[in-house]
DOLUM-377645 format. One line per 10 residues: number of its first residue (from 1); their letters; for each residue x, z, y of C-alpha. Coordinates in steps of 0.5 Angstrom, whole numbers. Layout:
NUM	a	X:Z:Y; ...
END
This chain:
1	mtknpsnili	96:85:214; 103:84:212; 106:88:206; 113:90:208; 117:92:202; 121:98:206; 114:101:208; 112:101:201; 118:104:199; 118:109:205
11	vlsglsllti	111:111:203; 112:112:196; 118:116:197; 114:121:202; 109:122:196; 115:124:191; 118:129:196; 111:131:197; 109:132:190; 116:136:189
21	ssisiigiae	115:140:194; 108:142:191; 111:144:185; 116:148:188; 111:152:192; 107:153:186; 113:155:182; 115:160:187; 108:163:187; 108:164:180
31	syaqsselqs	114:168:180; 112:174:184; 105:175:181; 101:173:175; 95:174:172; 92:171:166; 86:173:161; 85:172:154; 79:172:151; 79:175:144
41	kspsstihit	75:174:138; 70:178:140; 66:174:145; 64:180:150; 71:183:151; 76:180:155; 84:182:155; 87:182:162; 95:181:163; 98:182:169
51	kdssnsyvls	105:181:171; 109:184:177; 116:181:177; 122:182:182; 129:180:183; 135:180:188; 140:176:189; 147:177:192; 151:172:196; 158:173:197
61	sgssqigtfd	164:168:199; 159:162:199; 156:163:192; 150:166:190; 149:171:184; 143:174:181; 143:182:183; 138:187:180; 131:185:177; 125:188:173
71	tsysivgsvt	119:185:170; 113:189:168; 106:187:164; 100:191:164; 95:189:158; 88:192:159; 82:191:154; 78:194:149; 82:197:143; 79:192:138
81	slkestdlit	80:186:142; 88:188:143; 88:189:135; 85:182:134; 89:179:139; 96:182:138; 99:175:136; 96:171:142; 98:177:147; 105:177:144
91	stiikdfdks	106:170:144; 103:169:151; 108:174:154; 114:171:150; 112:164:153; 112:167:160; 118:171:160; 122:165:156; 120:161:163; 123:167:167
101	pvigyviahk	130:165:171; 133:172:169; 132:171:162; 140:169:161; 142:175:165; 139:180:160; 144:185:158; 145:190:152; 146:197:153; 154:198:155
111	sksdsklptl	157:203:150; 164:207:152; 167:204:146; 166:197:149; 172:198:154; 177:199:148; 176:192:146; 182:187:147; 178:182:150; 171:182:154
121	anpfvdkati	165:181:149; 159:177:152; 154:182:155; 148:178:155; 143:178:150; 141:171:147; 133:169:147; 132:170:140; 134:178:141; 129:178:147
131	nekikseiqs	123:175:144; 124:180:138; 125:186:143; 118:184:146; 114:182:140; 117:189:137; 115:193:143; 108:190:144; 106:190:137; 108:198:137
141	sisssqklkt	104:199:143; 98:196:140; 98:200:134; 99:206:138; 93:204:142; 89:204:135; 90:212:135; 87:213:142; 80:216:142; 78:212:148
151	sqaeikcnfg	75:205:147; 79:202:153; 87:202:153; 92:199:158; 99:198:155; 105:198:161; 111:194:159; 117:194:163; 123:189:162; 129:190:166
161	meindwkcst	136:188:166; 138:192:160; 134:190:153; 135:197:150; 131:200:156; 125:196:155; 119:200:153; 112:199:153; 107:205:153; 100:206:151
171	hgllg	94:209:155; 87:210:154; 82:208:159; 75:212:161; 69:207:161
END
């Protein structure tokens, strides 16, 4: 069998394209629906985190811009497990949101006084502010879950386009 260097190059190029395509397909799937489980310090309790994300794009005059977007997280587990795993839950969601393609498009709430400024202010929020808001909302909701009269809780977080509208709410679950 003769080895032709151009055939080897074509095969290697094909493998590279196949690998890149696989990574892209996996990335697309993760951006729409993602679920993860965290094992708390209590071996019998598992925390489930589910993410639902949507965004739109506007195509105009040969360019593409991000339109609206919304990311929701649902965190379900025992009240005890939520408290024990506060830092892990928070870091998991922060790391996930930091990888989101919309992170650079989160804006602060616009006030009427902004229009009186002589120059345009940057409407986008920096990553540190985003991460601090996520941490604050999740930890506040986990603290609220400790006051529930149920053993299971669900925390729902909605992170949309304006950071001042970001909220997490806590609900007790029967069971």
